[in-house]
C-alpha positions in Angstrom: -5.8 64.0 -95.3 -1.8 65.3 -96.3 1.1 64.4 -94.4 3.3 67.8 -93.5 4.7 67.3 -97.4 1.3 68.0 -98.8 0.8 64.3 -99.9 -1.6 61.7 -99.0 -1.5 59.5 -95.3 -1.1 56.3 -95.9 -3.7 54.0 -95.4 -4.8 52.9 -92.1 -5.5 49.2 -90.6 -8.5 48.6 -89.1 -7.1 47.4 -86.2 -5.0 50.7 -86.0 -7.7 52.7 -85.9 -10.0 51.0 -83.7 -7.1 51.3 -81.3 -7.1 54.7 -81.9 -10.4 55.7 -81.6 -10.8 53.7 -78.6 -8.3 56.1 -76.9 -9.9 58.8 -78.0 -13.1 57.9 -77.2 -12.2 57.4 -73.8 -10.5 60.9 -73.7 -13.5 63.1 -75.0 -16.6 62.0 -74.9 -16.8 63.4 -72.1 -15.9 66.6 -73.0 -17.4 66.9 -76.2 -21.1 65.7 -74.8 -20.5 68.2 -72.2 -19.6 71.0 -74.5 -22.5 70.3 -76.5 -24.9 69.7 -73.6 -24.4 73.0 -72.0 -24.6 74.7 -75.1 -27.4 72.2 -76.4 -29.3 72.1 -73.4 -30.2 68.4 -74.9 -28.6 65.6 -73.4 -29.8 62.6 -75.6 -29.7 65.1 -78.6 -25.8 65.7 -77.4 -24.7 62.4 -76.9 -26.2 61.4 -80.2 -24.5 63.7 -82.1 -20.8 62.6 -80.4 -21.8 58.7 -81.1 -22.1 60.4 -84.8 -19.4 62.0 -85.1 -17.2 58.7 -84.1 -19.2 56.5 -86.4 -18.1 59.5 -89.3 -14.5 58.8 -87.3 -14.6 55.5 -88.0 -15.5 56.0 -91.9 -13.4 58.0 -92.8 -10.0 57.3 -90.7 -9.1 54.1 -92.2 -9.8 55.7 -96.0 -7.3 59.4 -95.1 -5.5 58.6 -92.1 -5.5 59.5 -88.5 -5.6 62.9 -87.7 -2.9 65.0 -86.2 -5.0 65.7 -83.3 -7.9 63.4 -83.1 -9.9 64.9 -80.4 -9.7 68.5 -82.3 -11.1 66.4 -85.4 -13.8 64.5 -83.4 -14.9 68.1 -81.8 -15.1 70.4 -85.2 -17.3 67.2 -86.6 -19.4 66.9 -84.4 -20.1 71.1 -84.0 -21.3 70.4 -87.7 -23.3 67.8 -87.0 -24.9 69.8 -84.1 -25.8 72.6 -86.9 -27.3 70.7 -89.3 -29.3 69.3 -87.0 -30.5 72.3 -85.8 -30.4 73.8 -89.1 -33.5 71.6 -89.4 -35.1 72.6 -86.0 -36.6 76.3 -85.9 -36.5 75.9 -82.3 -33.2 75.8 -81.8 -31.9 79.3 -84.1 -31.2 81.1 -81.1 -28.4 78.4 -80.2 -27.5 77.5 -83.7 -26.0 81.2 -83.3 -23.6 80.3 -81.0 -22.6 76.9 -83.0 -21.4 78.7 -85.4 -18.5 80.4 -83.4 -16.6 77.2 -82.5 -17.1 75.2 -79.4 -15.1 76.3 -76.1 -14.3 73.0 -74.0 -14.6 74.4 -70.3 -12.2 72.7 -68.2 -15.2 71.6 -65.9 -17.3 70.4 -68.3 -17.3 66.5 -67.5 -17.9 67.2 -63.8 -21.4 69.3 -64.6 -22.1 66.0 -67.2 -21.3 63.6 -64.0 -24.1 65.5 -61.9 -26.1 65.6 -64.2 -26.1 61.7 -64.7 -26.6 61.9 -61.2 -30.1 62.8 -60.7 -32.5 61.7 -58.2 -34.7 60.6 -60.4 -32.1 58.0 -61.4 -31.2 54.6 -59.4 -27.9 55.1 -57.9 -26.6 51.8 -59.8 -28.2 53.8 -63.1 -26.7 57.2 -62.2 -22.8 55.3 -62.4 -23.6 53.4 -65.2 -24.1 56.7 -67.4 -21.8 58.1 -66.3 -19.0 55.9 -67.0 -20.7 55.4 -70.3 -21.1 59.3 -71.1 -18.0 61.4 -69.1 -15.8 58.3 -69.0 -15.8 56.5 -72.3 -16.1 53.2 -70.8 -17.2 50.1 -73.9 -20.9 48.7 -72.8 -18.6 45.5 -72.3 -16.0 47.5 -69.8 -19.4 48.6 -67.8 -20.9 45.3 -67.5 -17.6 43.7 -66.6 -17.1 46.5 -63.6 -20.6 45.6 -62.5 -20.7 41.5 -63.0 -23.8 41.6 -65.1 -24.5 41.1 -68.9 -23.5 43.4 -71.9 -27.6 43.8 -72.9 -28.5 44.6 -69.4 -25.9 48.0 -69.1 -27.2 48.8 -72.4 -31.0 48.6 -71.5 -30.2 50.5 -68.8 -28.6 53.2 -70.3 -32.0 54.0 -73.2 -33.5 54.0 -69.7 -31.3 56.5 -68.3 -31.2 59.0 -71.0 -34.8 58.4 -71.4 -35.8 59.6 -68.4 -33.4 62.3 -68.0 -34.3 64.1 -71.3 -38.1 63.3 -70.0 -37.4 64.8 -66.0 -35.5 67.5 -67.5 -32.2 67.5 -65.6 -30.3 71.0 -65.6 -26.8 70.9 -66.6 -25.0 72.4 -63.8 -23.6 71.2 -60.5 -25.3 71.0 -57.8 -25.9 74.0 -55.2 -24.3 72.4 -51.4 -27.7 71.6 -50.1 -28.5 69.1 -52.9 -24.5 68.0 -52.7 -24.9 64.3 -50.7 -27.2 62.8 -52.5 -25.4 63.1 -55.7 -21.5 63.1 -55.1 -21.5 59.0 -54.0 -22.0 58.1 -57.2 -20.0 60.9 -58.9 -17.4 59.5 -56.4 -18.0 55.8 -57.9 -18.0 56.5 -61.1 -14.1 58.0 -60.6 -13.0 55.5 -58.9 -14.2 52.7 -61.0 -12.5 54.7 -64.3 -9.8 54.6 -62.2 -9.8 51.4 -61.2 -10.1 50.8 -65.6 -7.0 52.1 -65.8 -5.0 50.8 -63.1 -5.4 47.7 -64.3 -7.5 46.9 -67.3 -10.6 44.6 -67.7 -9.3 43.7 -71.4 -7.7 44.7 -74.7 -4.2 44.7 -75.8 -2.7 46.7 -72.4 -2.2 45.3 -68.8 -2.9 48.7 -67.5 -4.1 52.4 -68.7 -1.8 55.0 -66.4 -3.5 58.0 -68.7 -7.1 56.9 -68.2 -6.2 56.5 -64.0 -4.5 59.9 -64.1 -7.6 61.3 -65.5 -9.7 59.9 -63.2 -7.3 61.7 -60.6 -7.1 64.9 -62.7 -11.2 64.6 -62.0 -10.8 64.2 -58.6 -8.8 66.1 -57.8 -10.8 69.1 -59.2 -13.9 67.9 -57.5 -11.8 68.9 -54.1 -11.4 72.2 -55.2 -14.9 72.7 -55.3 -15.6 71.1 -52.2 -12.4 71.4 -50.0 -15.1 69.8 -47.3 -15.9 66.7 -48.6 -13.8 64.4 -46.8 -14.8 61.3 -48.9 -13.7 63.6 -52.0 -10.6 63.4 -49.9 -10.0 60.0 -49.5 -10.6 58.6 -52.7 -8.1 61.2 -54.1 -5.9 59.9 -51.1 -6.5 56.5 -52.3 -5.9 57.4 -55.9 -2.7 58.8 -55.3 -1.3 55.7 -52.7 -2.1 53.3 -56.0 -0.7 55.5 -58.0 2.8 55.9 -56.1 3.4 52.7 -56.7 2.7 51.9 -61.0 6.7 51.8 -62.0 6.9 48.8 -59.7 3.8 47.1 -60.6 5.1 45.7 -64.1 8.9 44.2 -64.8 10.7 45.6 -68.3 8.3 43.1 -70.4 4.9 44.6 -68.9 4.3 41.8 -67.0 2.2 41.8 -63.8 4.3 42.0 -60.2 3.0 41.1 -57.2 2.7 43.6 -54.1 4.9 41.3 -52.1 7.8 41.1 -54.3 7.3 44.8 -56.2 10.8 46.7 -55.2 9.2 49.4 -53.2 12.4 52.1 -53.4 10.7 52.4 -57.2 7.8 53.5 -55.1 6.9 57.8 -55.2 7.3 58.5 -51.4 6.2 62.4 -52.3 2.7 60.6 -53.4 2.6 58.6 -50.6 3.4 61.9 -48.1 0.5 63.6 -50.1 -1.6 61.2 -49.9 -0.7 60.5 -46.0 -1.8 64.7 -45.7 -4.7 63.9 -47.9 -6.2 61.2 -45.1 -5.2 63.5 -42.0 -6.9 66.1 -43.7 -10.3 64.4 -44.6 -10.0 62.9 -40.9 -10.0 66.1 -39.6 -13.6 66.4 -40.9 -14.9 64.4 -38.6 -17.0 62.3 -41.0 -15.4 58.9 -41.7 -16.0 57.1 -44.8 -15.8 54.1 -47.1 -13.2 55.7 -48.7 -11.0 57.1 -46.3 -11.1 53.8 -44.6 -9.9 52.7 -48.0 -7.2 54.7 -48.6 -5.8 53.9 -44.5 -5.8 50.3 -45.4 -3.6 51.5 -48.6 -1.4 53.4 -46.4 -0.6 50.4 -44.2 0.9 48.9 -47.2 2.8 52.1 -48.6 4.3 53.0 -45.0 5.5 48.8 -44.8 9.0 49.1 -45.2 8.5 45.1 -46.3 5.8 42.8 -47.3 7.0 41.2 -43.8 6.8 44.4 -41.8 3.2 44.5 -43.1 0.4 45.6 -40.2 -1.8 43.1 -40.9 -3.7 43.0 -37.7 -4.4 46.7 -38.0 -5.5 46.0 -41.9 -7.6 43.4 -40.4 -9.7 45.8 -38.2 -9.8 48.4 -40.9 -11.4 46.2 -43.4 -14.3 44.8 -40.2 -15.0 48.8 -39.9 -15.3 48.6 -43.8 -17.6 46.3 -44.1 -19.8 47.9 -41.5 -20.0 50.8 -43.5 -20.7 49.1 -47.0 -20.9 45.3 -46.3 -19.8 43.8 -49.9 -19.2 39.9 -51.1 -15.7 41.8 -52.4 -14.8 43.6 -49.4 -15.7 40.3 -47.6 -12.9 38.4 -50.2 -9.9 41.3 -49.5 -10.8 41.2 -45.5 -9.8 37.1 -46.0 -6.2 37.9 -47.6 -5.6 39.6 -44.2 -7.0 37.1 -42.5 -4.6 35.0 -43.8 -1.7 37.1 -42.0 -3.8 36.7 -39.0 -5.3 33.5 -38.3 -4.5 31.3 -40.9 -4.6 29.6 -44.6 -7.3 27.2 -42.7 -9.4 29.9 -41.2 -8.7 32.0 -44.4 -9.8 29.4 -46.6 -13.1 28.7 -44.6 -14.5 31.7 -45.1 -14.1 32.0 -48.7 -15.6 29.2 -49.2 -18.9 31.3 -47.6 -18.4 33.0 -50.8 -19.0 30.8 -53.7 -22.2 31.9 -54.3 -21.9 35.5 -55.0 -18.1 35.2 -56.2 -18.7 32.3 -58.8 -18.5 34.8 -62.4 -14.8 37.4 -60.5 -11.9 35.7 -60.8 -10.0 36.8 -58.0 -12.1 34.5 -56.3 -11.4 31.5 -57.8 -7.2 33.1 -57.8 -7.4 33.7 -53.9 -9.0 30.5 -53.1 -6.6 28.4 -55.4 -3.8 30.4 -53.3 -5.4 29.0 -50.1 -5.9 25.8 -51.0 -2.5 25.2 -52.6 -1.3 26.4 -49.3 -3.1 23.4 -47.5 -1.7 20.7 -50.1 -4.4 20.4 -51.7 -2.9 20.7 -55.1 -5.6 19.1 -58.0 -8.4 21.6 -56.1 -5.6 24.4 -56.2 -5.5 23.2 -59.7 -8.7 23.5 -60.9 -8.9 27.2 -58.9 -6.8 28.6 -61.4 -7.8 27.8 -64.6 -11.3 29.0 -63.6 -9.3 31.9 -62.3 -7.9 32.1 -66.1 -11.2 31.7 -67.6 -12.8 34.6 -66.1 -10.4 37.3 -66.4 -9.6 39.5 -69.5 -6.6 41.3 -68.6 -3.1 40.0 -70.3 -1.2 40.5 -67.1 -3.3 38.9 -64.5 -3.4 36.1 -67.6 -0.1 36.1 -67.9 0.6 35.1 -64.1 -1.8 32.7 -64.0 -0.5 30.4 -66.4 2.9 30.9 -64.9 1.6 29.6 -61.8 0.0 26.3 -63.1 2.8 25.5 -65.7 5.0 25.7 -62.6 2.6 23.2 -60.8 2.6 21.1 -63.4 6.9 21.2 -63.4 6.4 20.3 -60.2 3.9 17.4 -60.9 6.1 16.2 -63.4 9.1 16.1 -61.1 6.9 14.2 -58.6 
């Protein structure tokens, strides 16, 4: 590969290749699989071809250099691999003729692919896992972290899901209105997990990936244009925009995480907050409340408060009670406990946190929140142990820094006593 002056590009370090390929895969995987699936009609073959293209990139980019347009490079390689494979199979001669021309990526390919993954033949959790892998480009490790399960369990689920899609002859299309309800929920769940991974990454060298969060937001907005009378899609879009509205205040100049209580609210995007509020009202007018609408209302309570001290905690606690009625979950209970602390005090909050220990032992935020309550109650040694456990369980750099900072402060305070 040559540079603009015609000379060869210098070799690229393997770690740089991995970082770049990971970013490109997340951005392009869904588009590539979707475009090939639209032409070939075979989910497993389309995904295998894309995986082959990524392996070729891993072999060639360290020698030839990273292309100026890595996504276009991968599409070209994937198209050639598809042509080679179809030439060996007479049944696909008609499709081979189509592939001889450049593959056009349609803007809704990823949404079609999402709904294909959400076929009723698959369990709900498997649907979300498959979307995250095929459409959003999540690694097996990232999916395992999101679901709090092992990587091997995720890998087995992915293999079985692909096989079932092929065996069932699942169509590649956005569903008709009568089929929408049973499959929309899984698509929204995958989009929200995708957004969360961008908003605060589970691992890697960056604390957040705004591009991934914005991509999830764009896909959700596209979904609301397709289905403008689906209140939960509107609610999720409002929720994402409310979170994005305070992105500029979440990290300092060194990339360190700033907690909500300490953020400069003048940096929040008020226009985006207003737009999100309008979406919440639009969804509420449809008269079908749901979990994403309630979560959006919760975040709106924070976004509309002039300061941390002015936060309407009783309203937030009431919204969490409503959310728990709709979707009982230990993680939602944990979030509710934070609001409970500001309504009933740390002792009541800690008592409720302790009831979640069995379900959330492997969740870092359980230990971090528990540590805060213990410290407030003067139980410093137990708080120290809880924060050490939280530190061991998170791979996010910003969260690690925050926890280390707290632990260092505790050590300094102990040294002064």
